[in-house]
C-alpha positions as CSV (number, residue, x, y, z in Angstrom):
1,X,-0.1,0.0,0.1
2,X,1.2,3.7,-0.4
3,X,2.2,5.9,2.8
4,X,-0.8,8.5,3.4
5,X,0.4,11.7,4.8
6,X,-1.2,14.5,5.6
7,X,0.4,17.7,5.2
8,X,0.9,18.3,8.7
9,X,1.5,14.6,9.9
10,X,4.2,14.3,6.7
11,X,6.1,18.4,7.9
12,X,5.8,17.2,11.9
13,X,7.6,13.4,10.4
14,X,10.2,16.1,8.7
15,X,11.0,17.7,11.8
16,X,11.4,14.1,13.9
17,X,14.8,12.9,13.6
18,X,13.4,9.6,14.6
19,X,12.1,9.1,10.9
20,X,16.3,8.9,10.0
21,X,16.0,5.3,11.4
22,X,12.0,4.6,9.3
23,X,12.7,1.4,7.9
24,X,10.0,0.5,5.0
25,X,9.9,-1.2,2.3
26,X,9.1,0.1,-1.2
27,X,8.3,-3.1,-3.2
28,X,6.7,-4.2,-7.3
29,X,9.8,-2.5,-8.5
30,X,12.4,-3.2,-11.5
31,X,15.8,-1.8,-10.6
32,X,18.7,0.4,-13.5
33,X,21.6,-1.0,-12.7
34,X,23.5,2.3,-14.5
35,X,27.1,0.2,-13.8
36,X,25.5,-2.0,-16.6
37,X,23.0,-0.9,-18.0
38,X,20.6,-4.1,-16.7
39,X,17.1,-4.5,-14.8
40,X,16.9,-6.2,-12.2
41,X,13.3,-6.7,-12.7
42,X,10.7,-7.7,-9.3
43,X,12.3,-6.0,-6.4
44,X,11.6,-4.9,-3.1
45,X,14.3,-2.7,-1.7
46,X,14.2,-2.5,2.1
47,X,15.6,1.0,3.2
48,X,17.0,0.8,7.1
49,X,18.3,3.5,9.3
50,X,18.9,5.5,5.7
51,X,20.9,2.9,4.2
52,X,20.3,0.2,0.9
53,X,19.4,-2.6,3.4
54,X,19.0,-4.9,0.7
55,X,17.4,-5.8,-2.7
56,X,14.8,-8.9,-2.4
57,X,13.3,-10.4,-4.9
58,X,9.6,-9.0,-4.9
59,X,7.2,-11.0,-2.4
60,X,10.3,-12.6,-0.4
61,X,9.9,-10.5,2.8
62,X,11.4,-10.5,5.7
63,X,10.5,-11.2,8.6
64,X,8.6,-8.9,10.6
65,X,8.0,-7.2,7.2
66,X,4.5,-6.2,8.4
67,X,5.3,-4.1,10.9
68,X,7.7,-2.0,8.3
69,X,6.5,0.9,6.5
70,X,5.0,-0.6,2.3
71,X,5.1,1.5,-0.3
72,X,4.2,0.1,-3.6
73,X,6.0,0.7,-6.8
74,X,3.3,-0.4,-9.0
75,X,5.9,-1.7,-11.5
76,X,7.8,1.6,-11.1
77,X,11.3,2.0,-12.3
78,X,14.1,2.8,-9.3
79,X,17.0,4.8,-10.5
80,X,20.1,6.7,-8.4
81,X,18.8,10.4,-8.5
82,X,20.0,12.4,-10.0
83,X,23.1,15.0,-8.8
84,X,23.4,18.2,-10.6
85,X,27.4,19.4,-9.9
86,X,27.4,23.5,-11.0
87,X,23.9,24.8,-9.2
88,X,23.9,27.9,-7.2
89,X,21.9,28.2,-4.2
90,X,20.4,31.4,-3.3
91,X,22.6,34.0,-1.0
92,X,21.0,34.7,2.4
93,X,21.7,38.4,2.8
94,X,19.0,39.8,4.7
95,X,18.6,36.3,7.1
96,X,15.5,35.0,5.1
97,X,16.8,31.7,4.0
98,X,12.7,30.7,1.7
99,X,14.7,31.3,-1.7
100,X,17.2,28.1,-0.8
101,X,14.4,26.0,1.2
102,X,12.2,26.4,-1.4
103,X,15.6,25.7,-4.3
104,X,15.4,22.3,-2.0
105,X,12.2,22.0,-3.3
106,X,12.4,22.6,-7.1
107,X,15.6,20.6,-7.8
108,X,13.9,17.3,-5.8
109,X,10.4,17.2,-7.7
110,X,12.7,17.2,-10.3
111,X,14.6,14.1,-9.0
112,X,17.5,15.1,-8.0
113,X,18.6,14.3,-4.6
114,X,22.4,15.7,-4.3
115,X,24.1,18.7,-5.8
116,X,27.3,20.9,-6.0
117,X,26.7,24.2,-5.4
118,X,29.7,26.2,-7.0
119,X,29.2,29.7,-5.3
120,X,29.6,29.5,-2.3
121,X,28.4,32.7,1.1
122,X,27.7,31.4,5.0
123,X,24.2,30.8,4.8
124,X,25.1,28.3,2.6
125,X,27.2,26.2,5.8
126,X,23.9,26.6,7.8
127,X,21.7,25.0,5.1
128,X,23.9,21.8,4.5
129,X,24.0,21.4,8.4
130,X,20.3,21.7,8.8
131,X,19.6,19.0,5.9
132,X,22.4,17.3,7.9
133,X,20.5,17.4,11.1
134,X,17.5,17.2,9.6
135,X,16.4,19.6,10.4
136,X,15.1,20.5,7.0
137,X,14.3,17.8,3.5
138,X,17.4,18.3,0.7
139,X,19.2,16.8,-1.3
140,X,22.5,16.5,-0.4
141,X,25.0,19.7,-0.7
142,X,28.1,20.3,-1.5
143,X,29.8,24.3,-1.4
144,X,31.9,25.9,-3.2
145,X,33.6,28.4,-1.3
146,X,33.1,32.4,-2.2
147,X,35.0,32.6,-5.7
148,X,38.9,32.8,-6.5
149,X,38.9,35.9,-9.0
150,X,40.3,39.4,-10.3
151,X,37.8,41.5,-8.2
152,X,38.9,38.8,-4.9
153,X,42.2,37.9,-5.3
154,X,44.9,40.2,-5.1
155,X,48.4,38.7,-5.2
156,X,49.4,35.3,-4.6
157,X,50.6,35.0,-1.3
158,X,46.5,36.7,0.0
159,X,45.0,34.3,-2.6
160,X,46.4,31.6,-0.8
161,X,45.2,32.7,3.3
162,X,41.7,32.7,1.8
163,X,42.6,28.7,0.6
164,X,43.2,28.2,4.4
165,X,40.3,30.4,5.0
166,X,38.0,28.4,3.3
167,X,39.2,25.4,4.4
168,X,39.0,26.0,7.8
169,X,35.5,27.4,7.4
170,X,34.4,23.7,6.2
171,X,34.2,24.3,2.6
172,X,33.8,21.4,0.3
173,X,35.5,22.7,-2.7
174,X,37.5,25.9,-4.1
175,X,36.1,27.4,-7.0
176,X,37.9,29.7,-10.0
177,X,37.0,32.1,-11.8
178,X,38.2,35.1,-14.9
179,X,40.7,37.4,-14.0
180,X,43.4,35.5,-11.9
181,X,47.5,35.6,-13.1
182,X,49.4,32.6,-13.8
183,X,51.3,33.1,-10.0
184,X,48.1,33.7,-8.4
185,X,47.0,30.6,-9.9
186,X,49.9,28.5,-8.7
187,X,49.1,29.7,-5.4
188,X,46.0,28.8,-4.7
189,X,46.8,24.9,-6.4
190,X,49.7,24.5,-4.3
191,X,48.1,25.3,-0.6
192,X,44.7,23.5,-2.5
193,X,46.9,20.4,-2.6
194,X,48.2,21.4,1.6
195,X,44.9,21.6,2.9
196,X,43.4,18.6,0.5
197,X,40.5,20.7,-0.7
198,X,39.8,20.0,-4.9
199,X,39.7,22.7,-7.1
200,X,38.2,24.3,-10.5
201,X,35.3,26.5,-12.2
202,X,36.3,28.6,-15.2
203,X,40.0,28.6,-17.0
204,X,41.5,32.1,-16.2
205,X,42.4,33.9,-19.3
206,X,46.6,33.7,-19.0
207,X,46.6,30.5,-16.8
208,X,44.8,28.7,-20.4
209,X,43.6,25.1,-20.4
210,X,47.1,23.3,-20.2
211,X,48.0,25.3,-17.0
212,X,45.1,24.8,-15.0
213,X,45.0,21.3,-15.5
214,X,48.6,20.6,-15.2
215,X,47.5,22.9,-12.0
216,X,45.3,19.8,-11.0
217,X,41.9,21.3,-11.5
218,X,39.7,18.7,-10.6
219,X,36.9,19.8,-12.6
220,X,36.8,22.5,-15.5
221,X,33.2,24.5,-15.6
222,X,31.4,24.8,-18.7
223,X,34.6,23.4,-20.7
224,X,35.9,26.7,-20.7
225,X,39.5,27.2,-21.9
226,X,39.1,24.5,-24.3
227,X,38.2,26.2,-27.5
228,X,40.8,29.0,-27.1
229,X,43.5,26.2,-25.9
230,X,42.2,25.1,-30.3
231,X,43.3,28.7,-31.1
232,X,46.1,29.3,-33.0
233,X,49.4,30.3,-31.0
234,X,49.4,33.5,-33.0
235,X,45.8,35.3,-32.4
236,X,45.6,37.5,-29.7
237,X,42.2,37.7,-28.5
238,X,40.2,40.5,-28.6
239,X,37.9,40.7,-25.1
240,X,35.8,43.7,-26.7
241,X,35.9,41.4,-30.0
242,X,35.3,38.1,-29.6
243,X,31.9,37.6,-27.6
244,X,30.7,36.1,-24.4
245,X,33.0,32.9,-24.2
246,X,34.9,33.4,-27.4
247,X,32.7,32.4,-29.6
248,X,33.0,34.2,-32.4
249,X,36.2,33.2,-32.3
250,X,34.9,30.0,-33.5
251,X,35.1,29.6,-36.9
252,X,39.4,29.7,-36.0
253,X,39.1,26.3,-34.6
254,X,42.3,23.9,-35.4
255,X,41.1,20.2,-33.6
256,X,44.0,18.7,-34.8
257,X,45.6,20.1,-31.2
258,X,42.4,18.2,-29.4
259,X,44.3,14.9,-29.0
260,X,46.7,16.8,-27.0
261,X,44.7,18.5,-24.8
262,X,42.6,14.8,-24.8
263,X,45.4,13.1,-23.4
264,X,46.4,16.0,-21.0
265,X,43.0,15.8,-19.3
266,X,43.1,12.2,-19.0
267,X,46.5,11.9,-17.4
268,X,45.8,14.9,-15.2
269,X,42.1,13.1,-13.6
270,X,40.4,15.7,-14.2
271,X,36.5,15.8,-15.0
272,X,34.0,18.1,-16.9
273,X,30.9,20.1,-16.1
274,X,29.8,21.3,-19.7
275,X,26.1,23.0,-18.9
276,X,25.2,22.5,-22.5
277,X,21.5,24.4,-21.1
278,X,23.6,27.6,-19.3
279,X,24.7,28.3,-23.5
280,X,21.1,28.0,-24.9
281,X,19.5,29.5,-23.1
282,X,21.8,32.8,-21.7
283,X,24.3,32.5,-24.6
284,X,22.2,30.8,-27.7
285,X,19.8,32.9,-30.7
286,X,16.2,31.7,-29.3
287,X,14.8,35.1,-27.4
288,X,15.0,35.7,-24.1
289,X,11.0,36.6,-24.1
290,X,10.4,33.4,-25.8
291,X,12.1,31.8,-22.1
292,X,10.3,34.4,-19.9
293,X,7.2,32.4,-20.4
294,X,8.5,28.7,-20.8
295,X,6.4,27.2,-17.6
296,X,9.4,26.7,-14.7
297,X,9.5,29.7,-14.6
298,X,6.7,30.7,-12.1
299,X,9.0,29.0,-9.2
300,X,11.0,31.7,-9.6
301,X,10.8,35.4,-8.6
302,X,9.4,37.1,-11.1
303,X,12.6,40.3,-10.3
304,X,15.2,37.6,-11.3
305,X,13.1,36.3,-14.1
306,X,13.2,40.0,-15.7
307,X,16.5,40.4,-14.3
308,X,17.8,37.4,-17.3
309,X,15.4,39.0,-19.9
310,X,17.1,42.4,-19.4
311,X,21.3,40.7,-19.2
312,X,20.0,38.3,-22.1
313,X,18.3,41.2,-24.6
314,X,21.5,43.2,-23.2
315,X,23.7,41.5,-25.4
316,X,20.6,40.6,-28.0
317,X,20.6,44.5,-29.1
318,X,24.5,44.5,-29.4
319,X,23.9,41.8,-31.8
320,X,25.8,39.7,-30.3
321,X,23.2,36.7,-30.2
322,X,22.4,36.6,-34.0
323,X,21.5,33.0,-35.2
324,X,24.5,33.2,-38.4
325,X,27.2,34.1,-35.2
326,X,26.3,31.9,-32.2
327,X,25.0,28.7,-34.4
328,X,28.5,27.8,-35.4
329,X,29.0,28.0,-32.0
330,X,26.9,25.8,-30.6
331,X,27.3,23.3,-33.2
332,X,31.2,23.5,-31.9
333,X,30.4,22.7,-28.7
334,X,28.3,20.1,-28.8
335,X,31.3,18.6,-31.3
336,X,33.9,18.9,-28.5
337,X,31.3,17.9,-25.5
338,X,31.0,14.1,-27.9
339,X,35.4,14.9,-29.1
340,X,35.5,14.4,-24.9
341,X,33.0,12.8,-23.5
342,X,34.0,9.5,-26.8
343,X,37.9,10.4,-26.1
344,X,36.9,9.0,-22.0
345,X,36.9,11.8,-20.4
346,X,35.0,11.8,-17.4
347,X,31.5,14.2,-17.4
348,X,29.5,15.7,-15.1
349,X,26.0,16.3,-15.1
350,X,25.3,20.5,-14.6
351,X,23.3,23.0,-16.0
352,X,24.2,25.8,-13.6
353,X,21.3,26.9,-11.9
354,X,19.5,29.2,-11.4
355,X,21.4,31.4,-13.9
356,X,19.9,33.2,-16.7
357,X,17.0,30.7,-17.3
358,X,17.7,27.8,-15.9
359,X,15.5,27.1,-13.3
360,X,16.6,25.3,-10.1
361,X,15.8,21.2,-11.1
362,X,14.3,21.7,-14.4
363,X,17.0,23.1,-15.7
364,X,18.7,19.5,-16.0
365,X,16.3,18.0,-17.8
366,X,17.1,20.1,-20.2
367,X,20.1,19.9,-19.7
368,X,19.9,15.9,-20.3
369,X,18.0,16.7,-23.5
370,X,21.2,18.5,-25.0
371,X,23.1,15.7,-23.7
372,X,21.3,13.1,-25.8
373,X,20.7,15.2,-28.9
374,X,24.2,15.5,-29.3
375,X,24.6,11.7,-28.9
376,X,25.0,11.0,-25.6
377,X,23.7,8.0,-24.6
378,X,20.8,6.9,-22.6
379,X,22.9,5.0,-20.3
380,X,26.2,7.7,-19.9
381,X,23.4,10.4,-19.4
382,X,22.6,8.6,-16.7
383,X,25.6,8.0,-15.2
384,X,27.1,11.8,-15.6
385,X,24.4,12.3,-12.7
386,X,25.5,9.0,-11.0
387,X,28.2,6.9,-10.9
388,X,30.8,9.8,-12.0
389,X,30.0,12.7,-9.6
390,X,30.5,9.5,-6.7
391,X,33.4,8.9,-8.1
392,X,34.8,12.2,-8.2
393,X,33.8,12.9,-4.3
394,X,35.5,9.6,-3.7
395,X,32.6,8.5,-2.2
396,X,31.8,6.1,-5.3
397,X,31.8,3.0,-3.0
398,X,28.7,4.9,-1.1
399,X,26.4,6.4,-3.3
400,X,25.3,6.5,-7.0
401,X,24.1,3.3,-8.0
402,X,21.1,1.2,-6.5
403,X,23.1,-1.2,-4.8
404,X,22.6,-3.2,-1.2
405,X,24.8,-0.9,1.7
406,X,24.9,2.2,-0.3
407,X,22.8,6.0,0.8
408,X,19.8,5.6,0.1
409,X,18.7,7.9,-2.0
410,X,16.6,7.4,-4.9
411,X,14.1,7.4,-7.2
412,X,10.5,6.4,-8.6
413,X,10.0,7.3,-11.9
414,X,7.3,5.7,-14.1
415,X,8.8,4.2,-17.3
416,X,12.2,2.8,-18.2
417,X,14.5,5.7,-18.5
418,X,17.1,3.9,-20.2
419,X,14.8,3.9,-23.0
420,X,13.0,6.6,-21.8
421,X,14.2,10.4,-20.7
422,X,11.4,12.3,-20.3
423,X,10.3,9.9,-17.7
424,X,12.7,11.4,-15.7
425,X,10.8,14.8,-15.4
426,X,7.5,13.2,-13.1
427,X,9.2,11.4,-10.4
428,X,6.2,9.5,-9.0
429,X,8.5,9.8,-5.5
430,X,12.2,10.2,-4.1
431,X,13.7,8.6,-0.9
432,X,16.3,11.0,0.6
433,X,17.7,9.9,3.6
434,X,16.1,6.7,3.8
435,X,12.8,9.1,3.7
436,X,9.9,8.1,1.2
437,X,8.3,11.9,-0.5
438,X,5.6,10.9,-2.5
439,X,4.2,12.4,-5.4
440,X,1.5,14.6,-4.0
441,X,3.6,16.0,-1.7
442,X,6.5,16.9,-4.1
443,X,3.5,18.9,-5.9
444,X,2.2,20.5,-2.8
445,X,5.5,22.2,-2.7
446,X,5.0,22.8,-6.2
447,X,1.9,24.3,-6.0
448,X,3.0,26.5,-2.8
449,X,6.0,27.8,-4.2
450,X,4.0,28.7,-7.3
451,X,1.7,30.7,-5.1
452,X,4.9,32.6,-3.0
453,X,5.7,34.3,-7.0
454,X,2.6,34.9,-8.5
455,X,2.6,37.6,-11.0
456,X,1.3,41.3,-10.1
């Protein structure tokens, strides 16, 4: 039977630490192995103390099962849930945590059970503590500190001190932004290795992709720096004419240089976070007014949406996003993405949300669609949001798969995602830290968030 909870009872349970010890049985489901691409058909998943205790043949219930909450999966498909590995949690500067808490529900309602926030703030550490302690329900969070950029770094010594400060504060990752000098980047990299904290992000132009990889970039966001690394050495980049992310220079790429960059990336063990949807929506030629009315925009504040519209329209008015300019660049990015993927470089599912027209949770499905259009298989796409991020964190033996002993973080959907990626958009239920949240409750939260942001 399905677990039926009133809204009042549901929230009372969410605040209760007893729920962490709750046992449940999800019966009559097919388990998707993102490791092999195979199905374990007609199974029951036993969850206990936030872990997957057992995956057993349907009907072979464990002893004492009559006292365990049972949820009928009705022949649905279970997969490990998704990890959004380039998120931007809202910043709470006035003490309000509303947008942060709403973001947690937007992610869960879209089957996202983990996020890596890539532009940190002290309020994010507080949010993580509330989630980890069970005071608030939400995806598990990995948090980078405030970014290292031309505006925050003054010299190599100060950069090194910021690394130590962020490690001491409890951040999990360092975020690199443009504008750093090569000496500043070297100081950050050396200190990060001493402090054992990973770093990655944008590739500063003065640093370049080769130095960035050799310095120890754990992840390169947006596949940044690779195009610049493929340009002729004699070319001087003029930011005033090269366009956003130097998109006007795509026609000058020398593909013969790519094998060397691929080998360097593989040798250094770096990961890539493509964020295809960021470029499709922010720097693409589809007009801002088209995205303004996308259904999921209703879950964010109107002023934020208007800010995004204004930002993109400014580029449109300047002629930077004309189709004849942008289409070749987007085609280049998709080709580069697939060349790097086919070479075996690990890809992280990442959509850069919330960023221009990318709404938390919903944007992951845009990213999935673009990865599929580029040529990545359904299984490989699922891996980018499960096994690969777990490996990135060095915790591949505890999450990222639906297996005995792993964290009970998984999602129930109607159809087999190996055959139908759109089924990921409507979870029938989510298990997070062993807690079952059914579709009805997810929809209640979406409706509540929508009402919070009704337009006049």
